Structure formats: C-alpha cells, structure tokens
N, C-alpha and C positions, 0 to 999 in steps of 0.2 A: 202421912204425907199431907193431908188436909190441914193439920195443925201447923206444920212447917210453913205452908203457903199463907195461912192466916197471919202467922207471926211476921213473915216477910212483908206482907201487905201492910200491916200496921207499922212496921219499921219504915217502909217507903213513904207512907203517909206522914209519919212524924218527921221524916227527913224533908219532905215537901214543906211542911209547916215551919220547920226551923229555917230553911232557906228563904221562904217567903217572909218570915219575921225579920231575918237579917236584912233582906232587901228593903223592907218597909222602914226599918230603923235607919238605914242609910239614906233613904229619901227624906225622912223627917229631919234628920240632922243637916242635910243639904251639903252641897259643896264636896260630895264624895267623888271617888275615882270612877269615871264612867266604865273603865275596863272591869273593875270589880263588880259593878252593877250588871254588866253584860254577862260576866262569868256566873254570877248568881242566877240570872235568868236562864242561862243554859243548863245549870244544874237542876233548877226547878222543873224544866221541861223534861229532862232525862228521868228524874225521879217520878214525875207524874206518869210518864210513859211506862216505866217499870211497874208502877202500882196498878195501872190499868191492865197491862199485860198479865200480871200475876192474878188479878181479879178474874180476867177472862179464862185463864187456865183453871182456876178454882171452880168457876161456874161450869166449865165443860167437864170437870171431874165429877161434879155432883149430879150430872144428868144420868 
C-alpha cells in the first residue's frame, strides 16, 4: 500500500509540474485565453491538494 501511495504522490507532483509549466509557457507567450489560464490554475490547485492529502495519508500510515 505504501508503494502505491508513493507512486500516486509522484504522479500528482508531476501533474502539478506539468500544469505549472503549461501555465508559465502561456504567460511567456502572452495574449493567451484567460479562461484557459484560470482552468490551469484550478487544476494546479486540485493536484496540489491531492498530493498533500496523499502525503498526509502516507505519513499517518508510517506512524
């Protein structure tokens, strides 16, 4: 179970990194769709919350 949680945490963190990168590329290019930027920010927050929640579950299992 711990291995599954670690893999899920890594995937969530990579997802956050991907969404963050996509948002930064959109900002650098400029003139992007504000709705797309807002949607990317929402996904980043969701993925970050999932990663933190999984990390808390993992730490509670290790106690």
